[in-house]
C-alpha positions as a Markdown table, in Angstrom:
| # | Residue | x | y | z |
|---|---|---|---|---|
| 1 | Arg | -2.4 | -11.6 | 12.3 |
| 2 | Phe | -3.2 | -15.3 | 12.3 |
| 3 | Val | 0.3 | -16.7 | 11.9 |
| 4 | Gln | 3.3 | -15.3 | 13.9 |
| 5 | Glu | 6.7 | -15.0 | 12.3 |
| 6 | Ser | 9.3 | -17.5 | 13.3 |
| 7 | Glu | 12.9 | -18.5 | 12.0 |
| 8 | Thr | 11.3 | -20.5 | 9.2 |
| 9 | Cys | 7.8 | -19.2 | 8.8 |
| 10 | Pro | 6.6 | -15.8 | 7.7 |
| 11 | Gln | 3.7 | -14.0 | 9.5 |
| 12 | Leu | 0.4 | -13.9 | 7.7 |
| 13 | Ala | -2.4 | -11.3 | 8.3 |
| 14 | Val | -5.6 | -10.0 | 7.0 |
| 15 | Tyr | -7.1 | -6.6 | 7.8 |
| 16 | Pro | -10.5 | -6.2 | 6.1 |
| 17 | Gln | -11.5 | -2.6 | 5.5 |
| 18 | Val | -14.8 | -0.8 | 4.9 |
| 19 | Gln | -14.6 | 2.7 | 3.4 |
| 20 | Val | -17.7 | 4.8 | 4.0 |
| 21 | Pro | -18.2 | 7.8 | 1.6 |
| 22 | Thr | -18.1 | 11.1 | 3.4 |
| 23 | Gly | -17.8 | 13.5 | 0.4 |
| 24 | Arg | -20.1 | 14.4 | -2.6 |
| 25 | Glu | -19.4 | 12.2 | -5.5 |
| 26 | Ala | -20.6 | 14.8 | -7.9 |
| 27 | Ala | -17.9 | 17.3 | -6.6 |
| 28 | Gly | -15.2 | 14.5 | -7.1 |
| 29 | Leu | -14.9 | 14.2 | -3.2 |
| 30 | Gly | -15.4 | 10.4 | -2.9 |
| 31 | Ala | -16.8 | 7.3 | -4.5 |
| 32 | Gly | -20.4 | 7.7 | -3.4 |
| 33 | His | -20.5 | 4.1 | -2.3 |
| 34 | Cys | -19.3 | 1.9 | 0.5 |
| 35 | Arg | -16.2 | 0.0 | -0.7 |
| 36 | Ile | -14.8 | -3.1 | 0.8 |
| 37 | Phe | -11.2 | -4.4 | 0.7 |
| 38 | Leu | -10.2 | -7.9 | 1.6 |
| 39 | Pro | -6.5 | -8.4 | 1.7 |
| 40 | Leu | -3.9 | -11.1 | 2.7 |
| 41 | Trp | -0.4 | -10.0 | 3.6 |
| 42 | Ile | 2.9 | -12.0 | 4.2 |
| 43 | Gln | 6.0 | -10.7 | 6.0 |
| 44 | Lys | 9.4 | -12.1 | 6.8 |
| 45 | Gly | 12.5 | -10.5 | 8.3 |
| 46 | Phe | 16.1 | -11.4 | 7.8 |
| 47 | Gly | 18.4 | -9.5 | 10.1 |
| 48 | Pro | 18.3 | -5.8 | 9.0 |
| 49 | Trp | 16.2 | -6.9 | 5.9 |
| 50 | Thr | 12.4 | -7.1 | 5.9 |
| 51 | Thr | 10.2 | -8.2 | 2.9 |
| 52 | Tyr | 6.5 | -8.2 | 2.7 |
| 53 | Gly | 3.6 | -7.9 | 0.4 |
| 54 | Gly | 0.4 | -9.5 | -0.7 |
| 55 | Gly | -2.8 | -8.6 | -2.3 |
| 56 | Gly | -6.4 | -8.3 | -2.1 |
| 57 | Trp | -9.7 | -7.7 | -3.7 |
| 58 | Trp | -11.7 | -4.5 | -3.7 |
| 59 | Arg | -15.6 | -4.5 | -4.0 |
| 60 | Asn | -16.1 | -1.3 | -5.9 |
| 61 | Pro | -19.8 | -0.7 | -6.6 |
| 62 | Gly | -21.0 | 2.2 | -8.7 |
| 63 | Asp | -21.9 | 3.2 | -12.3 |
| 64 | Gly | -18.9 | 2.4 | -14.5 |
| 65 | Asn | -16.9 | 1.0 | -11.6 |
| 66 | Arg | -15.3 | -2.5 | -11.5 |
| 67 | Asn | -14.4 | -4.8 | -8.7 |
| 68 | Tyr | -10.6 | -5.2 | -8.9 |
| 69 | Ala | -7.4 | -6.8 | -7.4 |
| 70 | Val | -4.3 | -5.2 | -6.1 |
| 71 | Phe | -0.8 | -6.9 | -5.6 |
| 72 | Gly | 2.4 | -5.5 | -4.2 |
| 73 | Trp | 5.7 | -6.4 | -2.8 |
| 74 | Leu | 8.5 | -4.5 | -0.9 |
| 75 | Ile | 12.0 | -5.1 | 0.4 |
| 76 | Gln | 13.3 | -2.7 | 3.1 |
| 77 | Arg | 16.7 | -2.4 | 4.7 |
| 78 | Glu | 17.1 | -0.9 | 8.2 |
| 79 | Leu | 20.2 | 1.3 | 8.1 |
| 80 | Ser | 20.0 | 2.2 | 11.8 |
| 81 | Glu | 17.3 | 2.6 | 14.5 |
| 82 | Glu | 16.6 | 6.0 | 13.0 |
| 83 | Ala | 16.5 | 5.3 | 9.2 |
| 84 | Ser | 15.5 | 2.7 | 6.6 |
| 85 | Leu | 15.2 | 2.6 | 2.9 |
| 86 | Gly | 12.9 | 0.4 | 0.7 |
| 87 | Phe | 11.9 | -0.5 | -2.8 |
| 88 | Glu | 8.3 | -1.8 | -3.9 |
| 89 | Val | 6.5 | -2.9 | -6.9 |
| 90 | Phe | 2.7 | -2.4 | -7.0 |
| 91 | His | 0.0 | -3.5 | -9.4 |
| 92 | Gln | -3.6 | -2.6 | -9.5 |
| 93 | Gln | -6.3 | -3.9 | -12.0 |
| 94 | Ala | -8.6 | -1.5 | -13.7 |
| 95 | Ser | -11.1 | 0.0 | -11.1 |
| 96 | Ser | -13.5 | 1.4 | -13.7 |
| 97 | Arg | -14.2 | 1.4 | -17.4 |
| 98 | Glu | -12.2 | 4.6 | -17.8 |
| 99 | Met | -9.2 | 3.7 | -15.7 |
| 100 | Pro | -6.7 | 1.2 | -17.1 |
| 101 | Ala | -4.7 | -1.3 | -14.9 |
| 102 | Ser | -1.4 | 0.3 | -13.6 |
| 103 | Thr | 1.9 | -1.0 | -12.3 |
| 104 | Ala | 4.3 | 1.2 | -10.3 |
| 105 | Ile | 7.8 | 1.0 | -9.0 |
| 106 | Asn | 8.7 | 3.2 | -6.0 |
| 107 | Gly | 11.7 | 3.8 | -3.7 |
| 108 | Gly | 11.0 | 5.1 | -0.2 |
| 109 | Phe | 12.5 | 6.0 | 3.3 |
| 110 | Glu | 11.7 | 6.5 | 6.9 |
| 111 | Leu | 13.7 | 8.8 | 9.1 |
| 112 | Ala | 13.1 | 9.3 | 12.8 |
| 113 | Leu | 12.8 | 13.0 | 13.7 |
| 114 | Val | 12.2 | 12.2 | 17.4 |
| 115 | Pro | 11.7 | 8.7 | 18.9 |
| 116 | Ser | 7.9 | 8.6 | 18.3 |
| 117 | Ile | 7.7 | 10.6 | 15.1 |
| 118 | Arg | 9.1 | 9.7 | 11.7 |
| 119 | Leu | 9.3 | 11.4 | 8.3 |
| 120 | Val | 8.2 | 9.0 | 5.6 |
| 121 | Gly | 8.5 | 9.5 | 1.8 |
| 122 | Ser | 8.6 | 7.8 | -1.5 |
| 123 | Val | 8.9 | 8.5 | -5.2 |
| 124 | Gly | 8.4 | 6.3 | -8.2 |
| 125 | Arg | 7.2 | 5.8 | -11.7 |
| 126 | Thr | 3.9 | 4.3 | -13.0 |
| 127 | Leu | 5.0 | 1.9 | -15.9 |
| 128 | Gly | 1.7 | 0.6 | -17.1 |
| 129 | Gly | -1.7 | 2.4 | -17.4 |
| 130 | Leu | -1.6 | 6.1 | -16.8 |
| 131 | Arg | 2.1 | 6.8 | -17.0 |
| 132 | Gly | 3.7 | 9.4 | -14.7 |
| 133 | Thr | 5.7 | 10.1 | -11.6 |
| 134 | Gln | 4.3 | 9.7 | -8.1 |
| 135 | Phe | 5.5 | 11.0 | -4.8 |
| 136 | Tyr | 4.4 | 11.0 | -1.2 |
| 137 | Leu | 5.8 | 12.8 | 1.9 |
| 138 | Gly | 4.3 | 12.4 | 5.4 |
| 139 | Val | 4.7 | 12.2 | 9.1 |
| 140 | Arg | 4.0 | 9.0 | 11.1 |
| 141 | Gly | 3.5 | 9.1 | 14.8 |
| 142 | Ala | 3.6 | 6.2 | 17.3 |
| 143 | Phe | 1.7 | 7.0 | 20.5 |
């Protein structure tokens, strides 16, 4: 984070990532190449509401692959210290010659199971590109 949030200014952050292949590409277990992500994210809170988003660029080498950009935005409402609900829109440009660009809309939640462990989930629809329903359910720990 290189700009801290204040009453009038949102926080700004970057977190470059390098993904190193660990699975065999021929078996569908990975990209077979190092991938690099260069993002910029913005966040601002307003009482129980938080909104954040941004985008970035993926370097995606490999036969048939394309470098591509992703963009997303979320609004989240804290209902209590134990629960929150959110809504997001996400767009990804085509990552290969075979994959079209896609746009998705999701709703999600966080629910505290105990103070340091939360159940996290979302469900949504892909509106452009490969159409379908997507969902996620996971556990997040803070230690």
